[in-house]
C-alpha positions as CSV (number, residue, x, y, z in Angstrom):
1,M,-42.9,14.7,14.8
2,A,-39.2,14.5,14.2
3,L,-37.0,15.3,11.2
4,L,-34.0,13.2,10.1
5,W,-30.9,15.0,8.8
6,H,-28.3,13.3,6.6
7,S,-25.7,14.7,4.2
8,G,-22.1,13.9,3.6
9,D,-21.5,17.2,1.8
10,D,-23.4,19.8,3.8
11,D,-22.4,21.1,7.2
12,R,-25.0,20.2,9.8
13,D,-23.6,23.0,12.1
14,E,-24.7,25.5,9.5
15,W,-28.1,24.0,8.9
16,E,-29.2,23.1,12.4
17,P,-29.5,26.6,13.9
18,V,-31.3,27.8,10.8
19,L,-33.8,24.9,11.0
20,R,-34.4,25.3,14.7
21,R,-35.1,29.0,14.3
22,L,-37.5,28.5,11.4
23,I,-39.2,25.4,12.9
24,P,-40.0,26.1,16.6
25,G,-39.6,23.0,18.8
26,L,-38.0,21.0,16.1
27,D,-36.9,17.5,17.0
28,L,-33.9,17.0,14.7
29,R,-32.3,13.5,14.5
30,A,-29.2,12.2,12.7
31,A,-27.8,8.7,12.2
32,P,-26.7,6.7,14.1
33,D,-28.5,8.4,17.0
34,L,-32.0,8.1,15.6
35,G,-33.7,7.5,19.0
36,D,-37.1,6.0,18.4
37,A,-37.2,5.7,14.6
38,R,-41.0,5.5,14.8
39,E,-41.1,9.2,15.7
40,I,-39.4,10.4,12.5
41,D,-41.9,11.4,9.9
42,A,-39.7,13.4,7.5
43,A,-36.2,13.3,6.2
44,L,-34.0,16.1,4.9
45,V,-31.2,14.3,3.0
46,W,-28.5,14.2,0.4
47,K,-27.2,10.8,-0.8
48,P,-28.3,8.8,2.3
49,P,-27.0,5.3,2.5
50,Q,-29.4,2.7,1.1
51,G,-31.7,1.4,3.7
52,L,-31.6,4.4,6.0
53,L,-34.9,5.8,4.8
54,A,-36.5,2.4,4.7
55,S,-35.7,1.9,8.3
56,L,-38.1,4.6,9.3
57,P,-41.5,2.9,9.7
58,N,-43.6,6.1,9.9
59,L,-41.8,8.2,7.3
60,K,-44.3,10.5,5.4
61,A,-42.0,12.6,3.1
62,V,-38.4,12.9,1.9
63,F,-37.0,16.4,1.3
64,S,-33.9,16.6,-0.9
65,I,-31.3,19.1,0.1
66,A,-30.4,19.6,-3.6
67,A,-32.5,20.1,-6.8
68,G,-31.2,16.8,-8.2
69,I,-33.0,13.7,-6.9
70,D,-31.6,11.0,-9.2
71,A,-29.3,9.6,-6.4
72,L,-32.4,9.0,-4.2
73,L,-34.3,7.4,-7.0
74,R,-31.5,4.9,-7.5
75,D,-32.1,3.6,-4.0
76,P,-34.2,0.4,-4.5
77,T,-35.3,0.6,-0.8
78,L,-36.7,4.2,-1.2
79,P,-40.0,4.2,0.7
80,D,-43.2,5.0,-1.4
81,V,-43.7,8.5,0.1
82,P,-43.7,11.9,-1.5
83,L,-40.2,13.0,-2.6
84,C,-39.6,16.7,-2.8
85,R,-36.8,18.4,-4.7
86,M,-35.3,21.6,-3.4
87,V,-37.0,24.7,-4.9
88,D,-35.1,27.7,-3.8
89,A,-34.6,31.1,-5.5
90,T,-31.0,31.4,-4.3
91,L,-30.2,28.0,-5.8
92,T,-31.8,29.0,-9.1
93,A,-30.1,32.4,-9.2
94,G,-26.7,30.9,-8.5
95,M,-27.1,28.5,-11.4
96,A,-28.2,31.3,-13.7
97,E,-25.2,33.4,-12.6
98,F,-22.8,30.5,-13.3
99,V,-24.2,29.7,-16.7
100,L,-24.1,33.4,-17.7
101,L,-20.5,33.5,-16.6
102,Q,-19.5,30.5,-18.8
103,V,-21.4,31.8,-21.8
104,L,-19.8,35.2,-21.4
105,K,-16.4,33.6,-21.3
106,Y,-17.1,32.0,-24.7
107,H,-18.8,35.1,-26.0
108,R,-15.7,37.2,-25.3
109,G,-13.3,34.5,-26.4
110,L,-11.6,34.1,-23.1
111,D,-10.9,30.4,-23.8
112,V,-9.1,31.4,-27.0
113,F,-7.1,34.1,-25.3
114,A,-6.1,31.7,-22.6
115,A,-4.8,29.3,-25.2
116,E,-3.0,32.2,-27.0
117,Q,-1.4,33.3,-23.7
118,R,0.1,29.9,-23.3
119,E,1.6,30.2,-26.8
120,R,2.6,33.9,-26.2
121,V,0.4,35.0,-29.1
122,W,-0.9,38.6,-29.3
123,H,-3.9,38.5,-31.6
124,W,-6.5,41.3,-31.8
125,R,-10.0,40.5,-32.8
126,R,-13.4,42.3,-33.0
127,N,-15.9,41.6,-30.3
128,R,-19.3,40.3,-31.5
129,R,-22.7,41.4,-30.3
130,P,-24.5,39.0,-28.0
131,D,-27.3,38.7,-30.5
132,E,-24.8,37.2,-32.9
133,R,-24.3,34.3,-30.6
134,T,-26.9,31.5,-30.4
135,V,-27.1,29.6,-27.0
136,G,-29.1,26.5,-26.5
137,V,-30.4,25.4,-23.1
138,M,-31.3,21.7,-22.8
139,G,-33.8,21.3,-20.0
140,L,-36.4,24.0,-19.3
141,G,-37.5,23.2,-15.8
142,E,-37.4,25.9,-13.2
143,I,-33.6,26.3,-13.2
144,G,-33.2,25.8,-17.0
145,A,-35.9,28.3,-17.8
146,A,-34.3,30.9,-15.4
147,C,-31.0,30.4,-17.1
148,A,-32.6,30.9,-20.6
149,R,-34.3,34.1,-19.4
150,T,-31.0,35.4,-18.0
151,L,-29.2,34.8,-21.2
152,K,-32.0,36.4,-23.2
153,R,-31.9,39.5,-20.9
154,H,-28.2,39.8,-21.7
155,G,-29.0,40.0,-25.4
156,F,-28.1,36.5,-26.6
157,T,-30.2,34.6,-29.1
158,V,-31.5,31.8,-27.0
159,R,-33.1,28.4,-27.9
160,G,-34.5,25.9,-25.5
161,W,-35.1,22.1,-25.6
162,S,-37.3,20.0,-23.4
163,R,-38.9,16.6,-23.4
164,S,-42.4,18.1,-23.8
165,E,-43.6,21.4,-25.3
166,K,-42.8,24.5,-23.3
167,A,-43.1,28.2,-24.1
168,L,-40.7,30.9,-22.9
169,E,-41.1,34.5,-24.1
170,G,-38.3,35.5,-26.4
171,V,-36.9,31.9,-26.5
172,E,-37.3,29.6,-29.5
173,T,-38.3,26.3,-28.0
174,Y,-38.1,22.7,-29.3
175,A,-39.4,19.5,-27.9
176,G,-38.8,15.8,-28.1
177,Q,-36.5,13.8,-30.3
178,G,-38.2,15.3,-33.3
179,G,-37.0,18.7,-32.4
180,M,-33.5,17.9,-31.3
181,A,-31.6,18.2,-34.6
182,R,-33.2,21.6,-35.3
183,F,-32.4,22.8,-31.8
184,L,-28.7,21.8,-32.1
185,A,-28.1,23.2,-35.6
186,G,-26.2,26.4,-35.5
187,L,-25.5,26.7,-31.8
188,D,-22.5,28.5,-30.6
189,V,-22.8,27.3,-27.1
190,L,-24.8,24.3,-25.7
191,V,-25.8,24.4,-22.0
192,C,-27.0,21.1,-20.5
193,L,-29.4,21.4,-17.6
194,L,-31.4,18.3,-18.0
195,P,-32.6,16.0,-15.2
196,L,-31.1,12.6,-15.1
197,T,-33.5,9.9,-16.3
198,P,-33.1,6.6,-18.3
199,E,-33.8,8.6,-21.4
200,T,-31.1,11.3,-20.7
201,E,-28.3,9.2,-19.4
202,G,-25.4,9.4,-21.9
203,V,-27.2,12.1,-23.9
204,L,-24.0,14.1,-24.4
205,D,-22.5,11.6,-26.8
206,A,-20.9,11.4,-30.2
207,R,-24.2,11.5,-32.1
208,L,-25.3,14.7,-30.3
209,F,-21.9,16.3,-30.8
210,A,-21.9,15.5,-34.5
211,A,-25.2,17.5,-34.8
212,L,-23.5,20.6,-33.5
213,P,-21.7,23.0,-35.8
214,E,-17.9,22.7,-35.8
215,G,-16.3,24.8,-33.1
216,A,-19.3,24.8,-30.8
217,R,-18.7,25.1,-27.0
218,L,-20.3,23.0,-24.2
219,V,-21.4,24.1,-20.7
220,H,-22.3,21.0,-18.7
221,V,-24.1,21.7,-15.4
222,G,-26.7,19.0,-15.5
223,R,-25.9,15.6,-14.1
224,G,-22.6,13.8,-14.4
225,R,-24.0,10.7,-16.1
226,H,-25.4,12.8,-19.0
227,L,-21.8,12.9,-20.4
228,V,-19.9,10.2,-22.3
229,V,-16.4,11.3,-21.6
230,A,-14.7,9.3,-24.4
231,D,-17.1,10.9,-26.9
232,L,-16.3,14.4,-25.5
233,L,-12.6,13.9,-25.8
234,A,-13.0,12.6,-29.4
235,A,-15.1,15.7,-30.3
236,L,-12.5,18.0,-28.8
237,E,-9.7,16.2,-30.7
238,S,-11.6,16.5,-34.0
239,G,-12.4,20.1,-33.5
240,R,-16.2,19.4,-33.5
241,L,-16.1,21.0,-30.1
242,A,-13.7,23.8,-29.4
243,H,-14.0,23.9,-25.7
244,A,-16.0,22.5,-22.7
245,S,-16.8,23.8,-19.3
246,L,-17.7,20.9,-17.0
247,D,-19.1,21.1,-13.5
248,V,-20.5,17.6,-13.1
249,F,-18.9,14.2,-14.0
250,P,-19.9,10.6,-14.2
251,E,-17.6,9.8,-11.3
252,E,-17.2,12.4,-8.5
253,P,-14.8,13.5,-7.2
254,L,-13.2,13.5,-10.6
255,P,-10.4,10.8,-10.5
256,E,-6.9,12.2,-10.3
257,K,-6.0,10.2,-13.5
258,S,-8.8,11.6,-15.5
259,P,-7.5,13.3,-18.8
260,L,-10.1,16.0,-18.2
261,W,-8.0,17.6,-15.5
262,G,-5.1,18.7,-17.8
263,H,-6.9,19.0,-21.1
264,P,-6.2,22.4,-22.7
265,E,-9.8,22.7,-24.0
266,V,-11.6,21.7,-20.8
267,D,-12.3,23.8,-17.7
268,V,-13.2,21.8,-14.6
269,T,-15.1,23.0,-11.5
270,P,-16.0,20.6,-8.6
271,H,-19.8,20.6,-8.8
272,I,-20.1,24.1,-7.5
273,A,-22.1,25.8,-10.2
274,S,-24.8,26.4,-7.6
275,T,-24.9,25.3,-4.0
276,T,-27.7,25.1,-1.5
277,D,-27.7,28.0,1.0
278,P,-29.1,26.9,4.4
279,E,-30.7,30.3,5.2
280,S,-32.6,30.5,1.9
281,A,-33.3,26.8,1.4
282,G,-34.2,26.4,5.1
283,R,-37.3,28.5,4.6
284,F,-38.5,26.1,1.9
285,V,-37.9,23.1,4.2
286,A,-39.7,24.8,7.0
287,E,-42.7,25.5,4.9
288,N,-42.9,21.9,3.6
289,Y,-42.5,20.6,7.1
290,R,-45.3,22.8,8.3
291,R,-47.5,21.6,5.4
292,L,-46.7,18.0,6.2
293,G,-47.9,18.5,9.8
294,A,-51.0,20.3,8.6
295,G,-51.9,17.8,6.0
296,E,-51.5,20.3,3.2
297,P,-50.1,19.6,-0.3
298,L,-46.3,19.6,-0.4
299,L,-44.2,21.8,-2.6
300,G,-41.7,20.5,-5.2
301,V,-43.1,16.9,-5.3
302,V,-41.2,14.8,-7.9
303,D,-43.0,12.6,-10.4
304,K,-41.0,9.4,-9.7
305,G,-42.1,7.8,-12.9
306,R,-40.6,10.7,-15.0
307,G,-37.6,11.2,-12.7
308,Y,-38.1,14.9,-12.1
């Protein structure tokens, strides 16, 4: 057995000692030094070049370093083997922390105060209770559900939307296109945590923004291609949206000429809402690699037809 490593964003020097400690006797390979490719039966990857995985004749499973797997699914040469997304408590907790931070920013009006600071305006206003704010979370998978629960624990009124019916204690949930309008109506803050599928690409568009109340805020931490940038800019210009916090973008890195960089009603972060921690995530990889060798069911297997 041998494990292929590939990632242009992650540091192999951080991952390798962790993996070797957790998987005794690990044979770790990395392109271009694959050795005998027939010996590689699993791959731990993030955005591998097209054809790399297809070049492994005895590949039995692909493990994604990240929770998102849409880049892998766009590879037409992806082998027909189980694809496992990253399932890691640290990754989930990091996202819940980031989402809470952004919602608290809007709850306490820090976007407004930042604008007033630029204009040298001193304007006192009363703080509102968390339960007076309604936050909607689009996407109720493991990470989205954790974010919804975290917001609820902090006292916010929380709604959730998903493709199919789901139930979360203390969260008003909606499903499918039939539930979308009711989900969006009256939201103070919309949080996007959807997976990227053909149905969700471009979902953050003019039609969706028009269904929000005037002055709503957007926290986008899903996938970059959910967002129609021109429609976002128009919604901000019209006042339909008051502010947006964006961590993911249709093109990454965000081009230097993008108007989002300097927009006064947009906060930009470079896809860092939650990052994979080698120590924590390595335990998940090690367990899946053990299961693969033992012929046991793998964890986090993606339904490729649904895209998540």
